[in-house]
All heavy atoms as an XYZ file, in Angstrom:
783
protein
N     113.837    104.512     76.175
C     112.754    103.567     76.164
C     112.820    102.735     77.447
O     113.891    102.457     77.967
C     112.870    102.654     74.939
C     111.761    101.641     74.873
S     111.765    100.647     73.375
C     112.876     99.345     73.858
N     111.637    102.354     77.937
C     111.580    101.463     79.084
C     110.421    100.487     78.902
O     109.488    100.745     78.152
C     111.471    102.225     80.399
C     110.187    103.014     80.576
C     109.129    102.492     81.306
C     110.045    104.281     80.030
C     107.962    103.203     81.477
C     108.883    104.999     80.201
C     107.842    104.458     80.927
O     106.690    105.167     81.095
N     110.513     99.378     79.577
C     109.479     98.347     79.475
C     108.868     98.140     80.851
O     109.575     97.985     81.848
C     110.063     97.028     78.948
C     110.612     97.260     77.532
C     109.005     95.925     78.951
C     111.327     96.065     76.954
N     107.541     98.153     80.892
C     106.820     97.955     82.140
C     105.647     97.023     81.874
O     104.846     97.280     80.973
C     106.330     99.302     82.688
C     105.732     99.224     84.051
C     105.474    100.617     84.579
C     105.038    100.552     86.018
N     104.874    101.883     86.573
N     105.596     95.934     82.616
C     104.539     94.935     82.434
C     104.464     94.426     80.992
O     103.392     94.222     80.451
C     103.178     95.478     82.874
C     103.130     95.804     84.343
O     103.774     95.142     85.151
N     102.385     96.827     84.696
N     105.626     94.266     80.370
C     105.687     93.732     79.020
C     105.344     94.720     77.929
O     105.253     94.350     76.757
N     105.171     95.993     78.273
C     104.831     97.021     77.285
C     105.998     97.989     77.179
O     106.512     98.476     78.186
C     103.550     97.779     77.679
C     102.376     96.798     77.777
C     103.236     98.883     76.673
C     101.116     97.404     78.354
N     106.425     98.285     75.937
C     107.526     99.219     75.700
C     106.973    100.639     75.585
O     105.984    100.878     74.893
C     108.269     98.842     74.429
N     107.617    101.568     76.299
C     107.229    102.975     76.282
C     108.409    103.814     75.808
O     109.552    103.517     76.113
C     106.833    103.436     77.683
C     105.607    102.756     78.244
C     105.723    101.581     78.980
C     104.351    103.285     78.032
C     104.605    100.953     79.506
C     103.219    102.661     78.554
C     103.358    101.501     79.285
O     102.252    100.880     79.811
N     108.099    104.887     75.076
C     109.135    105.816     74.624
C     109.513    106.737     75.776
O     108.727    106.979     76.689
C     108.628    106.633     73.444
N     110.704    107.271     75.748
C     111.148    108.215     76.760
C     111.641    107.524     78.014
O     111.883    106.325     78.037
N     111.777    108.321     79.063
C     112.265    107.823     80.340
C     111.095    107.683     81.315
O     110.194    108.518     81.332
C     113.296    108.793     80.930
C     114.547    108.939     80.083
C     115.370    107.665     80.029
O     115.486    106.974     81.054
O     115.889    107.358     78.952
N     111.134    106.656     82.131
C     110.094    106.478     83.136
C     110.270    107.522     84.233
O     111.363    107.715     84.756
C     110.162    105.076     83.733
C     109.065    104.798     84.719
C     109.071    103.367     85.220
O     110.077    102.664     85.028
O     108.068    102.969     85.814
N     109.175    108.201     84.558
C     109.212    109.209     85.614
C     108.871    108.546     86.940
O     107.974    107.707     87.013
C     108.186    110.308     85.325
C     108.498    111.126     84.106
C     107.461    112.195     83.915
C     107.732    112.989     82.661
N     106.691    113.992     82.417
N     109.576    108.929     88.004
C     109.227    108.383     89.310
C     107.856    108.897     89.745
O     107.447    110.001     89.365
C     110.331    108.898     90.234
C     110.938    110.042     89.520
C     110.699    109.840     88.055
N     107.160    108.108     90.531
C     105.839    108.499     91.005
C     105.972    109.704     91.936
O     106.779    109.708     92.863
C     105.203    107.339     91.751
C     103.816    107.640     92.220
C     103.125    106.391     92.737
N     101.866    106.786     93.317
C     101.579    106.734     94.598
N     102.464    106.234     95.440
N     100.423    107.134     95.057
N     105.172    110.723     91.679
C     105.167    111.937     92.484
C     104.381    111.688     93.767
O     103.275    111.154     93.728
C     104.534    113.079     91.688
C     104.576    114.468     92.291
C     106.020    114.942     92.442
C     103.802    115.432     91.422
N     104.973    112.056     94.903
C     104.319    111.881     96.193
C     104.397    113.166     96.994
O     105.308    113.966     96.814
C     105.012    110.775     97.004
C     104.895    109.406     96.410
C     105.597    108.405     97.293
C     105.555    107.013     96.685
N     106.231    106.042     97.554
N     103.440    113.333     97.886
C     103.479    114.426     98.847
C     104.210    113.898    100.087
O     103.851    112.859    100.632
C     102.061    114.904     99.209
C     102.092    115.875    100.375
C     101.398    115.538     98.000
N     105.259    114.599    100.489
C     106.067    114.189    101.652
C     105.759    115.023    102.887
O     106.093    114.626    103.999
C     107.545    114.313    101.320
S     108.057    113.261     99.977
N     105.173    116.188    102.694
C     104.825    117.057    103.811
C     103.649    117.937    103.422
O     103.557    118.377    102.283
N     102.746    118.153    104.357
C     101.594    119.013    104.088
C     101.239    119.772    105.360
O     101.379    119.246    106.464
C     100.377    118.212    103.566
C      99.847    117.250    104.613
C      99.278    119.116    103.062
N     100.841    121.014    105.174
C     100.447    121.858    106.296
C      99.284    122.739    105.828
O      99.391    123.393    104.788
C     101.613    122.726    106.726
C     101.241    123.688    107.847
C     102.388    124.552    108.241
N     103.382    123.717    108.910
C     104.630    124.094    109.110
N     105.036    125.253    108.680
N     105.459    123.296    109.740
N      98.186    122.760    106.593
C      97.099    123.666    106.232
C      97.482    125.110    106.544
O      98.124    125.379    107.552
C      95.940    123.194    107.113
C      96.582    122.527    108.280
C      97.883    121.961    107.776
N      97.109    126.001    105.656
C      97.362    127.427    105.828
C      96.032    128.167    105.865
O      95.011    127.633    105.405
C      98.210    127.956    104.665
C      99.587    127.329    104.462
C     100.207    127.826    103.162
C     100.485    127.640    105.648
N      96.003    129.386    106.378
C      94.756    130.162    106.367
C      94.227    130.341    104.948
O      94.982    130.344    103.972
C      95.170    131.509    106.967
C      96.409    131.228    107.752
C      97.104    130.107    107.023
N      92.911    130.493    104.836
C      92.298    130.738    103.532
C      92.178    129.503    102.676
O      92.170    129.606    101.448
N      92.094    128.345    103.289
C      91.972    127.069    102.569
C      93.118    126.823    101.592
O      92.926    126.356    100.479
C      90.616    126.975    101.848
C      89.490    126.785    102.808
N      88.752    127.843    103.288
C      88.999    125.677    103.390
C      87.850    127.380    104.128
N      87.966    126.074    104.209
N      94.312    127.141    102.038
C      95.512    126.868    101.242
C      96.322    125.776    101.920
O      96.241    125.592    103.131
C      96.350    128.132    101.083
C      95.652    129.186    100.252
C      96.507    130.400    100.072
C      95.725    131.428     99.256
N      96.439    132.671     99.136
N      97.088    125.067    101.115
C      97.973    124.027    101.620
C      99.411    124.356    101.283
O      99.703    124.828    100.181
C      97.637    122.666    100.982
C      96.305    122.034    101.318
C      96.109    120.787    100.451
C      96.222    121.678    102.782
N     100.292    124.121    102.231
C     101.737    124.132    101.997
C     102.096    122.684    101.744
O     101.732    121.799    102.525
C     102.445    124.679    103.228
C     103.938    124.649    103.159
C     104.748    125.671    102.756
C     104.805    123.570    103.534
N     106.072    125.286    102.861
C     106.120    123.989    103.328
C     104.583    122.288    104.008
C     107.219    123.192    103.586
C     105.672    121.477    104.264
C     106.975    121.935    104.054
N     102.788    122.414    100.629
C     103.054    121.028    100.236
C     104.519    120.848     99.863
O     105.078    121.631     99.083
C     102.194    120.632     99.022
C     100.724    120.930     99.296
C     102.383    119.168     98.665
C      99.913    121.069     98.048
N     105.136    119.804    100.421
C     106.488    119.395    100.010
C     106.340    118.084     99.237
O     105.721    117.134     99.697
C     107.400    119.188    101.209
C     108.814    118.821    100.784
C     109.808    118.822    101.941
N     109.182    118.878    103.243
C     109.261    117.887    104.136
N     109.918    116.790    103.889
N     108.674    118.010    105.305
N     106.920    118.055     98.038
C     106.819    116.890     97.154
C     108.071    116.032     97.233
O     109.111    116.470     97.716
C     106.599    117.351     95.708
C     105.272    118.025     95.498
C     105.153    119.398     95.597
C     104.141    117.283     95.220
C     103.931    120.027     95.410
C     102.915    117.893     95.037
C     102.803    119.276     95.134
N     107.967    114.830     96.700
C     109.093    113.893     96.681
C     110.241    114.406     95.821
O     111.345    113.879     95.882
C     108.638    112.518     96.193
O     107.970    112.614     94.952
N     110.006    115.451     95.042
C     111.048    116.084     94.232
C     111.822    117.125     95.033
O     112.684    117.804     94.488
C     110.414    116.781     93.014
O     109.496    117.770     93.489
C     109.717    115.795     92.099
N     111.472    117.298     96.307
C     112.015    118.323     97.212
C     111.531    119.730     96.865
O     112.038    120.707     97.411
C     113.543    118.295     97.277
C     114.059    117.111     98.060
O     113.346    116.652     98.971
O     115.170    116.640     97.767
N     110.558    119.846     95.986
C     109.969    121.153     95.676
C     108.867    121.446     96.680
O     108.185    120.543     97.151
C     109.398    121.166     94.262
C     110.471    121.045     93.190
C     109.868    120.873     91.819
O     109.537    121.891     91.191
O     109.718    119.715     91.386
N     108.696    122.731     96.983
C     107.657    123.171     97.900
C     106.729    124.111     97.147
O     107.172    125.040     96.474
C     108.262    123.872     99.131
C     109.137    122.889     99.898
C     107.165    124.451    100.014
C     109.918    123.517    101.024
N     105.422    123.843     97.263
C     104.421    124.668     96.597
C     103.281    124.947     97.551
O     103.109    124.263     98.556
C     103.881    123.959     95.350
C     104.929    123.776     94.264
C     104.301    123.298     92.981
C     105.356    123.193     91.879
N     104.749    123.087     90.568
N     102.489    125.971     97.207
C     101.236    126.221     97.904
C     100.105    125.987     96.910
O     100.269    126.180     95.702
C     101.153    127.652     98.468
O     101.305    128.592     97.414
C     102.206    127.872     99.540
N      98.985    125.548     97.450
C      97.831    125.252     96.611
C      96.596    125.832     97.279
O      96.343    125.595     98.457
C      97.668    123.742     96.430
C      96.488    123.369     95.582
C      96.583    123.383     94.207
C      95.281    123.031     96.172
C      95.487    123.053     93.418
C      94.181    122.697     95.403
C      94.291    122.708     94.014
N      95.824    126.607     96.520
C      94.590    127.217     97.016
C      93.424    126.289     96.687
O      93.084    126.093     95.522
C      94.392    128.588     96.374
C      93.195    129.338     96.932
O      92.472    128.779     97.795
O      92.976    130.480     96.505
N      92.818    125.729     97.708
C      91.716    124.787     97.528
C      90.369    125.489     97.347
O      89.373    124.853     97.003
C      91.651    123.854     98.738
C      91.282    122.420     98.471
C      92.441    121.684     97.830
C      90.884    121.725     99.735
N      90.309    126.793     97.559
C      89.054    127.542     97.511
C      88.224    127.272     96.262
O      87.023    127.035     96.373
C      89.322    129.055     97.666
O      90.073    129.271     98.857
C      88.029    129.840     97.753
N      88.797    127.272     95.048
C      87.967    127.029     93.853
C      87.311    125.645     93.828
O      86.297    125.458     93.154
C      88.947    127.173     92.690
C      90.079    127.982     93.226
C      90.173    127.622     94.677
N      87.860    124.681     94.564
C      87.306    123.330     94.557
C      86.203    123.135     95.591
O      85.487    122.127     95.548
C      88.419    122.309     94.803
C      89.558    122.286     93.783
C      90.603    121.262     94.183
C      89.025    121.997     92.396
N      86.040    124.073     96.520
C      85.084    123.900     97.607
C      83.633    123.891     97.138
O      82.747    123.443     97.863
C      85.285    124.975     98.678
C      86.633    124.937     99.392
C      86.724    126.088    100.392
C      86.862    123.603    100.071
N      83.367    124.361     95.938
C      82.017    124.332     95.379
C      81.610    122.962     94.871
O      80.429    122.709     94.624
N      82.568    122.058     94.712
C      82.264    120.698     94.262
C      81.830    119.863     95.467
O      82.442    119.946     96.534
C      83.482    120.063     93.592
C      83.858    120.706     92.292
C      84.871    121.648     92.244
C      83.204    120.370     91.121
C      85.231    122.249     91.051
C      83.546    120.958     89.916
C      84.554    121.898     89.878
N      80.785    119.037     95.306
C      80.293    118.242     96.433
C      81.367    117.399     97.126
O      81.341    117.266     98.357
C      79.226    117.348     95.797
C      78.754    118.110     94.613
C      79.974    118.847     94.109
N      82.305    116.866     96.387
C      83.339    116.015     96.985
C      84.207    116.779     97.983
O      84.694    116.199     98.953
C      84.217    115.401     95.904
N      84.392    118.076     97.757
C      85.259    118.880     98.618
C      84.483    119.785     99.575
O      85.087    120.472    100.390
C      86.208    119.725     97.769
C      87.185    118.904     96.978
C      86.994    118.707     95.622
C      88.266    118.312     97.593
C      87.894    117.934     94.881
C      89.165    117.535     96.867
C      88.972    117.350     95.510
N      83.150    119.792     99.503
C      82.323    120.671    100.341
C      82.601    120.523    101.839
O      82.611    121.534    102.553
C      80.841    120.447    100.040
N      82.859    119.315    102.369
C      83.146    119.220    103.806
C      84.369    120.031    104.241
O      84.501    120.381    105.416
C      83.387    117.718    104.026
C      82.625    117.049    102.935
C      82.756    117.980    101.760
N      85.259    120.344    103.305
C      86.475    121.087    103.643
C      86.203    122.569    103.888
O      87.104    123.302    104.305
C      87.531    120.911    102.551
C      87.968    119.467    102.300
C      89.025    119.421    101.223
C      88.463    118.817    103.570
N      84.965    123.018    103.645
C      84.610    124.403    103.985
C      84.723    124.619    105.488
O      85.021    125.718    105.937
C      83.189    124.719    103.522
C      83.040    124.804    102.025
C      81.590    125.064    101.642
C      81.407    125.046    100.141
N      79.994    125.209     99.765
N      84.495    123.564    106.247
C      84.656    123.609    107.700
C      86.150    123.652    108.006
O      86.885    122.722    107.677
C      84.013    122.366    108.316
C      84.126    122.325    109.840
O      85.092    122.866    110.406
O      83.235    121.714    110.442
N      86.594    124.735    108.632
C      88.028    124.928    108.902
C      88.628    123.786    109.718
O      89.764    123.395    109.495
C      88.267    126.258    109.613
C      88.159    127.471    108.709
C      89.364    127.660    107.805
O      90.462    127.165    108.116
O      89.196    128.314    106.773
N      87.856    123.251    110.669
C      88.382    122.150    111.481
C      88.640    120.914    110.628
O      89.645    120.225    110.813
C      87.420    121.804    112.621
C      87.385    122.881    113.693
O      88.413    123.580    113.867
O      86.338    123.028    114.347
N      87.745    120.631    109.722
C      87.933    119.486    108.819
C      89.124    119.756    107.904
O      89.985    118.891    107.717
C      86.661    119.197    107.984
C      86.912    118.089    106.967
C      85.500    118.831    108.894
N      89.206    120.971    107.361
C      90.315    121.316    106.466
C      91.664    121.153    107.169
O      92.609    120.608    106.599
C      90.159    122.746    105.944
C      91.286    123.173    105.055
C      91.378    122.697    103.763
C      92.273    124.028    105.526
C      92.444    123.075    102.937
C      93.324    124.414    104.716
C      93.405    123.931    103.422
N      91.737    121.598    108.422
C      93.001    121.521    109.171
C      93.384    120.093    109.558
O      94.504    119.845    109.969
C      92.933    122.400    110.419
C      93.044    123.880    110.108
C      93.262    124.696    111.371
N      92.186    124.543    112.347
C      91.113    125.331    112.427
N      90.983    126.331    111.589
N      90.200    125.112    113.346
N      92.482    119.139    109.380
C      92.771    117.752    109.752
C      93.497    116.979    108.643
O      93.618    115.765    108.721
C      91.474    117.023    110.122
O      90.674    116.792    108.971
N      94.014    117.660    107.652
C      94.706    117.013    106.531
C      95.896    116.184    107.021
O      96.581    116.560    107.970
C      95.164    118.052    105.473
C      96.206    119.003    106.034
C      95.656    117.365    104.208
N      96.083    115.039    106.394
C      97.254    114.197    106.663
C      97.628    113.463    105.381
O      96.908    113.537    104.381
C      96.998    113.223    107.823
C      95.920    112.193    107.567
C      96.247    110.916    107.127
C      94.584    112.495    107.783
C      95.261    109.960    106.906
C      93.599    111.559    107.571
C      93.938    110.285    107.128
O      92.964    109.353    106.909
N      98.764    112.796    105.394
C      99.266    112.106    104.205
C      99.031    110.608    104.353
O      99.351    110.016    105.379
C     100.769    112.377    103.998
C     101.008    113.865    103.815
C     101.295    111.592    102.797
C     102.467    114.258    103.872
N      98.487    110.015    103.310
C      98.273    108.572    103.265
C      98.786    108.075    101.917
O      98.263    108.479    100.877
C      96.787    108.259    103.438
C      96.505    106.797    103.710
O      97.457    106.058    104.048
O      95.331    106.393    103.589
N      99.824    107.263    101.953
C     100.440    106.729    100.729
C     100.827    107.835     99.741
O     100.593    107.735     98.544
C      99.524    105.703    100.057
C      99.333    104.454    100.862
C      98.186    104.275    101.628
C     100.316    103.476    100.904
C      98.011    103.137    102.396
C     100.149    102.330    101.666
C      98.998    102.172    102.408
O      98.829    101.044    103.175
N     101.390    108.929    100.240
C     101.892    109.998     99.389
C     100.832    110.936     98.860
O     101.089    111.728     97.959
N      99.630    110.877     99.435
C      98.504    111.687     98.961
C      97.863    112.398    100.149
O      97.614    111.767    101.180
C      97.498    110.759     98.283
S      96.088    111.587     97.560
N      97.562    113.708    100.045
C      96.865    114.389    101.136
C      95.410    113.913    101.217
O      94.740    113.803    100.193
C      96.931    115.867    100.774
C      97.560    115.963     99.450
C      97.926    114.614     98.986
N      94.946    113.631    102.433
C      93.590    113.132    102.628
C      92.937    113.788    103.844
O      93.622    114.321    104.719
C      93.554    111.590    102.794
C      94.037    110.886    101.556
C      94.368    111.149    103.992
N      91.617    113.723    103.878
C      90.805    114.203    104.974
C      89.704    113.179    105.246
O      89.417    112.325    104.412
C      90.116    115.524    104.613
C      90.995    116.685    104.351
C      91.337    117.670    105.236
C      91.621    117.047    103.107
N      92.142    118.606    104.620
C      92.324    118.240    103.312
C      91.644    116.474    101.843
C      93.038    118.870    102.302
C      92.365    117.093    100.840
C      93.049    118.284    101.082
N      89.042    113.326    106.380
C      87.891    112.478    106.734
C      88.182    110.994    106.590
O      87.456    110.266    105.908
C      86.655    112.858    105.915
C      85.918    114.042    106.473
O      86.290    114.572    107.510
N      84.876    114.464    105.800
N      89.238    110.540    107.232
C      89.608    109.116    107.199
C      89.769    108.581    105.775
O      89.405    107.444    105.481
C      88.594    108.271    107.962
C      88.570    108.592    109.445
O      89.653    108.898    110.000
O      87.489    108.543    110.058
N      90.271    109.401    104.885
C      90.536    108.971    103.514
C      89.355    109.103    102.572
O      89.449    108.742    101.401
N      88.236    109.642    103.045
C      87.062    109.803    102.173
C      87.244    110.943    101.176
O      86.587    110.986    100.145
C      85.804    110.035    103.013
C      85.417    108.832    103.843
C      84.218    109.120    104.710
C      83.966    107.918    105.610
N      83.156    108.279    106.761
N      88.120    111.873    101.503
C      88.435    112.996    100.611
C      89.930    112.970    100.353
O      90.725    112.898    101.278
C      88.047    114.347    101.241
C      86.561    114.375    101.611
C      88.397    115.498    100.300
C      86.161    115.586    102.431
N      90.312    113.010     99.083
C      91.730    113.097     98.736
C      91.892    113.921     97.468
O      90.916    114.268     96.811
C      92.367    111.712     98.584
C      91.791    110.908     97.430
O      91.095    111.479     96.556
O      92.034    109.703     97.380
N      93.123    114.235     97.178
C      93.436    114.997     95.964
C      94.789    114.511     95.452
O      95.724    114.309     96.225
C      93.400    116.524     96.221
C      93.513    117.299     94.919
C      94.424    116.934     97.249
C      93.079    118.742     95.043
N      94.871    114.305     94.157
C      96.057    113.712     93.548
C      97.275    114.626     93.660
O      97.180    115.832     93.408
C      95.799    113.398     92.077
N      98.425    114.054     94.033
C      99.652    114.852     94.096
C      99.974    115.527     92.754
O     100.461    116.652     92.732
C     100.731    113.837     94.471
C     100.007    112.732     95.126
C      98.656    112.678     94.468
N      99.696    114.851     91.665
C      99.979    115.424     90.341
C      99.158    116.690     90.096
O      99.654    117.666     89.531
C      99.692    114.392     89.232
C     100.594    113.178     89.274
C     100.169    112.114     90.281
O      99.089    112.234     90.910
O     100.941    111.153     90.459
N      97.894    116.679     90.536
C      97.044    117.858     90.378
C      97.578    119.014     91.221
O      97.645    120.153     90.757
C      95.600    117.525     90.774
C      94.643    118.655     90.508
C      94.110    118.855     89.238
C      94.289    119.547     91.519
C      93.241    119.898     88.987
C      93.418    120.595     91.276
C      92.899    120.769     90.010
O      92.050    121.811     89.754
N      97.961    118.712     92.448
C      98.519    119.740     93.325
C      99.809    120.312     92.752
O     100.038    121.517     92.796
C      98.783    119.161     94.710
C      97.557    118.694     95.487
C      97.981    117.923     96.719
C      96.683    119.875     95.853
N     100.643    119.442     92.214
C     101.920    119.872     91.646
C     101.701    120.754     90.417
O     102.282    121.825     90.298
C     102.761    118.653     91.271
C     104.143    119.007     90.796
C     105.176    119.206     91.704
C     104.415    119.166     89.443
C     106.448    119.548     91.271
C     105.679    119.504     89.001
C     106.692    119.698     89.918
O     107.944    120.050     89.483
N     100.832    120.304     89.516
C     100.584    121.034     88.270
C      99.877    122.369     88.497
O     100.081    123.303     87.740
C      99.768    120.188     87.295
C     100.521    118.997     86.753
O     101.781    118.972     86.854
O      99.865    118.066     86.232
N      99.057    122.447     89.534
C      98.247    123.654     89.763
C      98.702    124.476     90.965
O      98.103    125.511     91.250
C      96.777    123.258     89.921
C      96.230    122.676     88.652
O      95.964    123.372     87.692
N      96.095    121.359     88.602
N      99.739    124.018     91.658
C     100.253    124.767     92.795
C     101.200    125.861     92.348
O     101.655    125.897     91.205
N     101.500    126.743     93.270
C     102.439    127.849     93.006
C     103.679    127.617     93.862
O     103.573    127.219     95.017
C     101.795    129.190     93.351
C     100.566    129.506     92.511
C     100.115    130.899     92.797
C      98.804    131.246     92.145
N      98.696    131.113     90.757
N     104.825    127.897     93.285
C     106.082    127.746     94.022
C     106.005    128.564     95.302
O     105.630    129.737     95.281
C     107.257    128.188     93.173
N     106.342    127.945     96.415
C     106.273    128.616     97.711
C     107.434    129.584     97.861
O     108.550    129.279     97.453
C     106.286    127.594     98.838
N     107.136    130.720     98.471
C     108.178    131.686     98.754
C     108.763    131.361    100.107
O     108.019    131.142    101.072
C     107.604    133.094     98.728
C     107.090    133.480     97.354
C     106.595    134.913     97.320
O     107.002    135.701     98.199
O     105.820    135.228     96.423
N     110.083    131.280    100.183
C     110.719    130.920    101.444
C     110.535    129.434    101.699
O     110.052    128.690    100.858
N     110.914    128.989    102.850
C     110.750    127.588    103.198
C     110.153    127.475    104.585
O     110.208    128.411    105.379
C     112.098    126.831    103.171
O     112.974    127.470    104.110
C     112.718    126.840    101.799
N     109.581    126.343    104.843
C     109.022    126.043    106.166
C     109.149    124.555    106.380
O     109.336    123.793    105.437
C     107.570    126.494    106.227
N     109.064    124.138    107.598
C     109.128    122.725    107.900
C     107.745    122.197    108.198
O     107.020    122.770    108.975
C     110.040    122.481    109.112
C     111.465    122.871    108.819
O     111.961    122.618    107.735
N     112.114    123.494    109.784
N     107.407    121.062    107.567
C     106.108    120.451    107.843
C     106.291    119.274    108.743
O     107.310    118.671    108.815
C     105.443    120.017    106.540
């Protein structure tokens, strides 16, 4: 049990998941290193049909990804995606690389 802001919660508090490294890959995929030291790849292609992610269809915009407060972002922070979503839906990366 843990208490946060005067509220008691069951279980153990999980540390906030952050993206520590990101690299754009061909085919609208991302190489991602998380604060857990795990490395995954994430295919953004299925999300490109949503208006919020449509600007990422442009390869130059997609390659401009950077990390802001532990979250991958594009277009000066106008486009972002939650680290938890990337972690839950990413695939374990084969081999390692440095970002």
